[in-house]
Structures are given as structure tokens and as C-alpha cells.
N, C-alpha and C positions, 0 to 999 in steps of 0.2 A: 503493500499500500504506500502510495507517495507520502512522504513526510513533510513536503514543503506546503501542501495545501492546508489552509486554516480550517477547512471543513472537511467532514467525512461524508461523502455522497453515498446515499443508500437508496435502494429500491426495495419494496416489499412485495412478494408474491403471495396473495392471499389476504382477503379483506374481511374474513370472519372474525370470530372472537379473538384469535391469536394475533391476526394482523391489526385489528383495531386496538388492542392492548398495547402493542408495540408502537403504533402510530401515536396514540395518546401520550406515551412516555417520551417518545423522541421529540414531539412538539415542545417539550419543556426544556430540552437540552440545547444550549447555544451553539455548540459546534457541529450539530447534526443538520445536514441539508437533505431533505427528502426530495428525490427526483421523480417519484411516482409510485403508485400502487396498482396492483392488477387483481381482478377477480372475475370469474364467469358471470357473477350476478352483479349488474350495475347498480342495484339498490341495496347491496350489502352495506351494513352499518359503517365499515371502514371506508368504503367508497364515498358514502354521504359526507363523512367527517373530512375525508381529503378534499372533496370538492368545496366545502365550506372554508377550508384553509388555502384554497387555490393551488392544491398539489395535484399534478397530473394523474389522471386515471385512465385505465385501459382494460379492455377484456382480451388483449393479445399480449401474452407475456414476453414474446420475442421483441416487442417494442422496447421494453425495459431492459431486458438481458443484454441486448446488443448495444445499448448506450455506451459510447466510448469513454465517458467521464465518471462512470460508476466505480466506487471503491469497494462496495459490499452489497451482495444480493442475499437478502434473507428470504427463505422459502418456508412458509408456514401453511402451505396448501394441503400437504399430505398426498399429493398426486404423485404416484410412483413413476410417472413418465417424465416428470420435470427435471430431475437430477441429470439425466443424460442430455436432455435438450439444453440445459444450462451450460454443461461442460462443452458442448459442441459449438455454442454460439456466443459465449461471454469472451470478453477481451482477456488477454493473458494476465494482466496485473489485477483483474477483478477477483476479490476473494468471495467465497460462498459459505453461507451459514444455513444448513438444513438439517433435517432429520433429528437426532438426539440433541445437537447443539442449538438448533433453533427452539426446540421444545424446552430446553434448560433456560434459555433466555426468556421465553414466553413466561415460564414459571417464576423467574426472578421479578419480571415486570408486574405480574399478577400479585406477587407477594408485597411489592412496594405499593401498588395501587390499594391493596387491602389495608395495609398500615396507614396509608394516607386517609382512606375513608374512615378508619377507626379514630384517627386524630380528630377529623372534622366532627365525628359523632360525639366523642368525648368532650370537646369543647362546647358543642351545642348543648349537651345534657347538663354540663357544669354551669352553664349560664342560665339554665331554666329557673333557678331560684330567683332571679331578678324580676320574673313575671308573677311571683307568688302573691304580692300585695295587690296588684292589679286584678289577678284572677279572683282573689277573695272578695274584692270590692264588687266586681261584676257579678259574682254569684250571689252575694248577700241580698241584693234587691229582689231577684225572682224567689229567693228562699223565704223572704219575709212574706211575699205574695202567697206562696204555697201555705206557710203556716197560718196566715190569717184567715184564708178561705177555708182551709181544712178545719180550723176551729169552728168557723161559722156553720159549716156543713153538719158538724156534730150536733148543733142545736136547732138546725133548720128543718122544717117539715114540708115546706112548699116545694114540690118537684121542679117547677120552673126556676126558682131561685137556686136550688141545688145544682141544676144543670148548668146555669150561668157560672156559679162558683167553680164547678168542675172544669168548665171551659178556660177560665182564668188560670187554674192550677196546671192545666195542659199546656197553655201557652208559656207559663213561667218554667215548667220543666223542659220544654223544647229549647228555651233560651240557654239553660244550663247545659243541656246536651250539646248545643252548638258550640259553646266555649270549650267543652271537653273534647270535642271532635277536632276543633282547630288546633289545640295544643298537642293532642295525641298525634295528628298527622304531622306536625312539624317535628316532634320528637322521633317518630319513626321514619321519616322521609328519606333518610340516607340510603335505605335499601331498595327503594321502590322502582326506580326507573333506570333505563339505558338513556344515552343521549338522544335527543329528538328535537324537533322543531317546537319552540315554545314562544309564547307571546309575552313580551316584557311587561306590559302594563298589568296584565292579570297577576304576575308574579309580585309586582310592586304593591298591588292592592292587597293581596294575601299576606305579604310581609308587614304592611302597615297595620293590618287587623291584629296580628300576633304582637307585634311590638308595642302597640297601644296598651297593652297589659302593663307596661312599665310606667304608665302615666297616672296611676291611681290618685295622687294628690297634686297633680299639676294643672295649671291653667294654660293649655297648649292650644294654639291655633294652627291648623293644618291647611296649607294651600297645595292644590294639585294642578299641574299643567301637563297633561299626559297625551301622547300620541298613541292611539289604540291599534295602530297597524304595524308594529315593529316585531320582527321574528328573529330569534337567533337559534343556533344549533347547540344544545347543551343538555345536561342533566337538570331537570326542573328543581330538584331539591338543593342542588349546589347554588343555582342562582338565587333561590329563596334564602339560602343561608347567608349570601353576600348581603342581600337587601335587609334582612332581619338584623344582621349585625350592625350595619351602618345606621339604620333608622333608630335602633335601640341606643347606640352610642350618641347619636344626635339628641335624642330625648333626654338622656342623662346630662349632656353637656348643658342643656337649657336650665335644668334645676329650678323649676317654677314656671313663671310666666314667660312665654316666648312663642316663637313661630318656627314651624317645621315646614319646608317647601320641597316637594317632589316635582321634578320635571323630566320629560323624555321627549326626544325628537330625532329626526334622521337628518344628517348633514353630510353631504358629499359621499353618500353611500355608507356611512358609518352610523350605527345606532348609538345615541348618546343619553345618558341618565345623570341627572344631578340630584344630590341629597344635601339640602342646606339647612343649617340651624342658626338661630341667634344666641347661641350659648356662649360659654366662657372662652372659647377659642383654644388653641394649642400654642404653647410657647415655641418660638423659632428653634430653640435648642433641642426640642423633642420631635420636630417635624421629620427628621431623618431616622428617628428611632422607633416610631409608632408601628412600623411594620416588622420590627424584629421579633422573633419568637421570645415569649415570656416577658416582654416589655409591657409595663402598665403603670399608670399613675393612680390608679384606684387603691383604696385601702386594702390592706391584707384580708383575703377572703371574699372580696367583692369582684374579682376579675381574674381570668386565667392568663392573660397576656397573649393569648392565641387568636383572638377574634380577628383583628386586622391582618395578622400574618396569614390566616386561613383565606381571608378575603383576597389578598394579593396572589396567593398561590392558585386559587380557583381562576381568578382573572387571567393569569399567565396561561393556564391550561387551555383556556378558550381564545387564546391570542388577542386578548383584550388589554386595554390600557387604564390605568387608574392614576388619577392626579388629585392633589389636595391644595386648596387655598384656605388659609386661616389667619384670623387676627385676634389677638388677645382682647377679650372683653366685648368683641363684636359678633364672632361666630366662625363657622367652618363650612366649606363646601367640598364635597367629594364628587368628582366627575368620572364616570365610567364610560368607556368607549368599546362597543362591540362590533366586529365585522358583521355586515348585513349578509342575510342569506340571498344569494343571486338567483 
């Protein structure tokens, strides 16, 4: 393999689970240049992901095997006819990883992916405690309704009034059920989906619903300026985790009366989202540290220091960009940019 090249040029044969896992991992490595991916099925998950990242796709493996600038061919197809085809048509200096070697690499990538998912989930569950007061606040009101009308029913003899009280109890119970479903869905979300087309506004709205449980005692004004026609290719639960983390941080930064503003729009083929608050702001000396793992300015026991680190990790995974502007005493704006589905 040439040592002078600053990048390792790779092609992947096979866009099923193995090829997709390799593709997701390689996209996060700065020295890897993906020249293409091949699969018989043009709608295979790896082919969709590659198209989203503007990586060439083909259903003819020879197009990739014969490329002159390829350093490494990785064959994860399991097709017994491909090894001989690769040896016949590859360039002399091109190396090949297939069979047991490719399977080992796939297993290592899957292991890393599992550990990363567990880290995301651990941080999410560790942060669930911040919603406790808000959840209790939102549940108390319908509970009072249930208790009051249940007591009235015990002493009521008019069937019409009893039916009305029962209807009020039913509606209050449904309110509690909805709260439970929202929190349970968020807590379990990390295992649910593969990458797919998702609509950004719906994820923002869902994240706002969850994060508002952190506002039990706050006088919070929420402004929304959202474009409802923005799609990206990602795992819904990971994008939801980004938005919940950033919105919750914004709410905590406000600490009382203030304004939270959510905006989304498309500009020059890029999907953009901003999450802004009128909170305390971030000191300049901390702006370069907030994405470091385990860095937190919260009191001990109030934060894991992994929230913004995970946000940045997920953004990089989907070829997104994250920028921040902050002024102490005035507030903070996070801007997220996602490549648009073509």
C-alpha cells in the first residue's frame, strides 16, 4: 500500500449488515476515503446510506475492483465467486480483505458500535432524573382529578352524574398514560430503529415534549419557527437524543424566566436547525471544553458530562456540523447542519 498518500482509499463489496456497519464506522475516520460500495440490491441499507453521503454506488463490482487508485478492497458479500474475480481484475498494489479477515473486521466494528450505543443509552438513563420534578408536576393535576371524582362517585346515586365523573376520570388517566408512554419511548428508543428517512420537525416537537418536563417551576416562553419539509437519513432515536440534550441544556441555562427558540430551515441544500436560549451563557474559556467527555459545570450528581460529547459524536456520524455562539448573561445558540436527502 502506498505510504505517501494521506488517505486510505477503500471500496466495499456488499451493502448488507456487514457493509453498512463498516460504512458507518469508516465515515467517522478522517483518513479513510470511501471510493464506492457495491450490492446487487440498489435499496440495501448500505447503498442508501452511501448515496446520502455522496459515495458512489454500483451493482457491478468490477467497476470498483478495477479502480486504479484503490488501496483496499473489503469483500463482505459472502459470494464464493468474488474472490477469484477480485484477484483477476484488481490492480497489483491493491490489497484485499475478505473471508475470515473481513468477518473479524465486521465483528470489531459491531462491537465498537454496541459499546457506543450503550454509552448513549447510559447517558440518557443517567439524565432521566432531571425530568422527575416535571413529570411529578404534570401527573399531580390529573391525579387530583381522579381522586376528587372517585370520591364523588362513592357518594353519588344519579347514573348521569356518575357517568360524567367516570368520563373525567378516564380523560385524566389518559393524560397520565400519555406522559408514561412519552418517557418510556425515550428511555427505550436506542434499540428500536435502523437508519431511515426521518422528518426533522417531528423529532424537534417530540424532543420538546420530553424536555419540557425539566421546566416544572419555570416561566418559559417557547417560540417555534419550523420548516415541516426537511428530511435526513439517520436513526430517529439518535436525532431525538441530540435534540433532547440541547433543549434540556437550554432550559437549565435559563433558570427561571426566559425564552427558548427553535428554528429549522433549508439553505443551499443543507438542513439547518437552531436551538437558542436567553440563559446564562457559556464563558469563553469553556467553549472549547464543553464537547470533551466528562466535562461539566453542573454540581456533582447533576450531570454526566457526556451529553454534549454524545451530541457531537452523533452529528459526526451523520456528516453533520455543529456550531455554537454564546454570550455570558445573554444566552446561547447551537446550530446544527445536516446534509439534505437528494
